[in-house]
N, C-alpha and C positions, 0 to 999 in steps of 0.2 A: 054336495049331494052324494058324491062318491063315497066319502067316509060313512055316511048314513047307510047306504046300500051294503057296504062291506060289513058294517056292524050287524045289520040284520042277517046277513048270510052267515056270519060267524055264530051269532046267537042261535039261529035255526039249526046249524050243524051241531052245536053243543046240546040242544034239546034232543035232537035225534040220537046223538051218542049216549046221552043219559038214559033215554027210554029203551035203547037196545044194547045196553052195556054188557049183558050176559052173552048175547050172541056175538058181539064184537070181541069180547074176551076169549071166547072159544075159537073164533076165526084167527085171532092173533096168536093164540097158543098153538093151534095146529100149524099155522104158517111158520112159526118159530121152530117147531119140531122138524118140519120139512127142511128148512134152511140148515139146521144143525146136522141132520143126516147127510145132506149134500156136502157140507163142509168136511165132515168126517170121511166120506167116500173120496172126495178130491184130495184130502190130505194123505190118505192111505195110497192113492194112486201116485201122487207126486213122490212120496217116500219110496215107493217101489221102483219107480223110474229112476230116481236118484241112485238107489242101491245098484240097479242094473248097470247104470252108466259107470259107477265106480268100479264094478267088477270088470267091465270091458276095458277101462283105463288101466287097471292093474295087469290084465292079461297082455295088453299092448306094451307095457313097461318091461315085462319079463322077456 
C-alpha cells in the first residue's frame, strides 16, 4: 500500500512541476543568482581577511 501512495505522490508532484515549469524555472534561476552573489561576496571577504592576516604576520616577522 505504501508504494502505491508514494507513486501517487511522486506522480502528482511531477504533474504540478510540469504545469508550473515556467514559474519554477524563474524561481530556481533567481535563487541560483542569489546564491552566486553570496558566494562571490563571501569569497571576497575571505580573501580580504587572508590578505590582512598575511600582512600582520609579515609585520610581526620583521
